[in-house]
Wavefront OBJ file of the C-alpha trace (Angstrom):
o trace
v 11.315 18.000 6.701
v 8.967 17.739 3.697
v 9.804 21.290 2.624
v 13.538 20.558 3.004
v 13.338 17.490 0.711
v 11.450 19.445 -1.920
v 14.055 22.207 -2.010
v 16.840 19.603 -2.190
v 15.191 17.894 -5.161
v 14.955 21.199 -7.021
v 18.621 21.901 -6.313
v 19.670 18.479 -7.608
v 17.515 18.917 -10.703
v 19.337 22.135 -11.534
v 22.585 20.163 -11.623
v 21.417 17.804 -14.387
v 20.376 17.965 -18.024
v 18.162 15.697 -20.087
v 18.529 14.233 -23.546
v 15.067 13.378 -24.772
v 14.069 10.414 -26.909
v 13.069 12.875 -29.635
v 16.526 14.479 -29.585
v 18.224 11.069 -29.806
v 16.105 9.993 -32.782
v 16.514 13.301 -34.627
v 20.269 13.043 -34.243
v 20.219 9.508 -35.635
v 18.217 10.629 -38.662
v 20.656 13.494 -39.277
v 23.568 11.047 -39.120
v 21.970 8.730 -41.671
v 21.194 11.641 -43.984
v 24.872 12.622 -43.891
v 26.241 9.191 -44.829
v 23.668 7.907 -47.318
v 24.364 8.676 -50.965
v 20.730 8.973 -52.051
v 18.998 12.323 -52.493
v 17.063 13.203 -49.340
v 13.691 13.414 -51.049
v 14.051 9.771 -52.120
v 14.585 8.529 -48.570
v 12.171 7.361 -45.902
v 14.116 7.034 -42.641
v 12.589 5.459 -39.544
v 14.577 5.337 -36.304
v 13.698 3.121 -33.351
v 15.069 3.838 -29.885
v 13.398 1.767 -27.182
v 14.928 3.566 -24.195
v 13.791 6.603 -22.259
v 15.037 10.146 -21.782
v 18.596 10.189 -20.440
v 19.646 12.264 -17.423
v 23.184 13.658 -17.563
v 25.329 15.899 -15.392
v 25.548 19.555 -16.421
v 28.119 20.638 -18.960
v 28.771 20.573 -22.674
v 27.242 17.406 -24.064
v 28.561 15.638 -27.116
v 26.550 13.089 -29.091
v 28.669 10.866 -31.331
v 26.678 8.680 -33.729
v 28.284 5.781 -35.564
v 26.639 3.558 -38.160
v 27.621 -0.084 -38.136
v 27.977 -1.671 -41.532
v 28.664 1.586 -43.379
v 28.605 -0.234 -46.703
v 24.822 -0.439 -46.457
v 22.973 2.079 -48.597
v 19.492 1.236 -47.346
v 17.582 -1.325 -45.317
v 18.172 -1.941 -41.621
v 21.175 0.045 -40.440
v 22.151 -0.250 -36.754
v 23.710 2.759 -35.029
v 25.453 3.440 -31.746
v 25.369 6.707 -29.845
v 28.239 7.591 -27.561
v 27.421 10.337 -25.077
v 30.042 12.588 -23.481
v 29.767 15.573 -21.146
v 32.717 17.978 -21.008
v 34.707 15.347 -22.862
v 34.009 12.659 -20.258
v 32.351 9.468 -21.491
v 28.910 8.852 -19.985
v 27.320 5.935 -21.808
v 26.709 4.197 -25.145
v 23.282 3.286 -26.454
v 22.146 1.276 -29.471
v 19.614 2.506 -32.009
v 17.910 0.645 -34.848
v 16.867 2.199 -38.141
v 15.124 1.229 -41.361
v 15.854 3.133 -44.560
v 13.616 2.877 -47.629
v 14.574 4.326 -51.016
v 12.155 5.459 -53.710
v 13.444 4.445 -57.124
v 12.124 4.600 -60.672
v 12.488 1.303 -62.504
v 11.241 -0.236 -65.720
v 8.998 -3.285 -65.234
v 7.248 -5.676 -67.578
v 3.476 -5.271 -67.910
v 3.010 -8.794 -69.245
v 5.202 -11.866 -69.802
v 7.932 -11.213 -72.388
v 9.449 -14.179 -74.225
v 13.163 -14.592 -74.840
v 14.045 -12.917 -78.143
v 10.968 -10.658 -78.117
v 11.623 -6.985 -78.810
v 10.960 -4.644 -75.877
v 8.304 -2.070 -76.781
v 5.946 0.418 -75.144
v 3.300 -2.309 -75.144
v 5.146 -4.591 -72.727
v 6.971 -2.298 -70.274
v 6.118 0.523 -67.881
v 8.069 3.011 -65.754
v 7.140 2.657 -62.081
v 8.223 4.221 -58.792
v 9.001 1.611 -56.143
v 10.023 1.885 -52.495
v 12.604 -0.647 -51.398
v 15.194 -1.554 -48.758
v 17.431 -2.953 -51.481
v 17.892 -0.428 -54.289
v 18.530 -1.857 -57.734
v 21.946 -0.595 -58.827
v 21.725 -2.053 -62.348
v 18.007 -1.560 -62.973
v 16.934 0.093 -66.218
v 15.610 3.494 -65.140
v 14.030 4.906 -68.281
v 11.844 3.539 -71.044
v 14.308 4.691 -73.722
v 17.063 2.511 -72.221
v 15.017 -0.605 -72.947
v 13.086 0.131 -76.154
v 14.256 -1.803 -79.185
v 16.299 -4.359 -77.264
v 15.612 -8.081 -77.222
v 14.724 -9.911 -74.043
v 17.718 -12.097 -73.278
v 15.557 -14.468 -71.228
v 11.886 -15.095 -70.473
v 10.578 -12.291 -68.271
v 7.415 -12.750 -66.173
v 4.870 -9.983 -65.735
v 5.925 -7.384 -63.162
v 9.643 -8.180 -63.470
v 12.080 -5.328 -62.859
v 14.350 -5.129 -65.895
v 18.109 -5.020 -65.359
v 20.749 -4.545 -68.032
v 21.764 -8.203 -68.128
v 18.224 -9.153 -69.187
v 18.560 -7.112 -72.395
v 20.313 -8.036 -75.614
v 21.101 -5.663 -78.433
v 19.236 -6.961 -81.493
v 21.355 -8.038 -84.438
v 21.296 -5.730 -87.448
v 21.840 -8.726 -89.717
v 21.787 -12.467 -89.125
v 24.038 -15.378 -89.929
v 23.324 -16.611 -93.453
v 22.080 -13.254 -94.765
v 23.397 -12.102 -98.137
v 25.365 -8.858 -98.029
v 27.586 -6.698 -100.245
v 31.311 -6.631 -99.531
v 32.898 -3.226 -100.135
v 36.597 -2.450 -100.422
v 37.913 1.082 -100.995
v 41.382 2.392 -101.730
v 41.946 5.905 -102.929
v 39.218 6.592 -105.460
v 38.764 2.937 -106.303
v 35.820 0.858 -105.087
v 35.460 -2.889 -105.392
v 32.314 -4.796 -104.473
v 31.526 -8.480 -104.234
v 28.595 -10.561 -102.985
v 28.964 -12.177 -99.602
v 27.208 -14.305 -97.004
v 27.438 -13.552 -93.298
v 28.964 -16.276 -91.166
v 27.620 -14.802 -87.901
v 25.064 -12.340 -86.558
v 26.200 -8.729 -86.904
v 25.577 -5.523 -84.986
v 25.915 -1.937 -86.187
v 29.584 -0.931 -86.595
v 30.793 -4.359 -85.422
v 33.390 -6.654 -87.014
v 31.887 -9.743 -88.654
v 33.046 -12.774 -90.613
v 31.739 -12.895 -94.146
v 32.181 -15.389 -96.972
v 33.253 -13.820 -100.265
v 31.114 -15.756 -102.737
v 33.518 -15.071 -105.603
v 36.798 -16.052 -103.902
v 35.165 -18.567 -101.519
v 37.286 -17.105 -98.714
v 36.048 -16.050 -95.262
v 37.223 -12.533 -94.407
v 36.578 -9.954 -91.693
v 34.880 -6.634 -92.274
v 33.088 -3.844 -90.470
v 29.296 -3.802 -90.752
v 28.295 -0.388 -92.092
v 24.563 -1.098 -92.394
v 22.168 -3.964 -93.041
v 23.414 -4.239 -96.638
v 27.152 -3.545 -96.595
v 30.341 -4.880 -95.000
v 33.493 -2.829 -95.534
v 36.828 -4.629 -95.713
v 40.356 -3.313 -96.065
v 42.919 -4.379 -98.638
l 1 2 3 4 5 6 7 8 9 10 11 12 13 14 15 16 17 18 19 20 21 22 23 24 25 26 27 28 29 30 31 32 33 34 35 36 37 38 39 40 41 42 43 44 45 46 47 48 49 50 51 52 53 54 55 56 57 58 59 60 61 62 63 64 65 66 67 68 69 70 71 72 73 74 75 76 77 78 79 80 81 82 83 84 85 86 87 88 89 90 91 92 93 94 95 96 97 98 99 100 101 102 103 104 105 106 107 108 109 110 111 112 113 114 115 116 117 118 119 120 121 122 123 124 125 126 127 128 129 130 131 132 133 134 135 136 137 138 139 140 141 142 143 144 145 146 147 148 149 150 151 152 153 154 155 156 157 158 159 160 161 162 163 164 165 166 167 168 169 170 171 172 173 174 175 176 177 178 179 180 181 182 183 184 185 186 187 188 189 190 191 192 193 194 195 196 197 198 199 200 201 202 203 204 205 206 207 208 209 210 211 212 213 214 215 216 217 218 219 220 221 222 223 224 225 226 227 228
């Protein structure tokens, strides 16, 4: 009888197939790699399946992975795995995952006051690993240099675009030359700026001779060009 049971067990075993925990987790990682928009070398993907190997009937198996909350680009992303054999549904299992993204960001090295110019002395480029990637983070030193801090920034703060303010080329109250050109004729007059001005921007300027406020385009720190 003992020999008979042993032979029967072997026969039954030949009529099954096994999906291992390793196979389940590898498939989940492959699924995440296919749907995430980040470059693979920037990703750290950890998959957690708490179950055991799964025994299935023989036949062509099909593993269908689906990520819930597909709008997530990193962090904790739950998945489901639907298993079929020869097109026949067998079972569904749940899998947890945690995705970390490596990202270069610009951070402050010391507190930066509002209005202070960003320089190499107060920022640094650093690689971070995060579950919540910064979509609007400044990612190179050159993108921040020369800008003003639009708010007080503590040491170690990741800089985003909204924290930066383009510095004014000239300031309200500065004296400036007003230039008007037509054909080969040039007319100049002294003026006073009525607002801060940025390179190639339109500004209001007081013509000191006519006492009228007019609009002109700021050519440089000394000249506003107006049309007539």
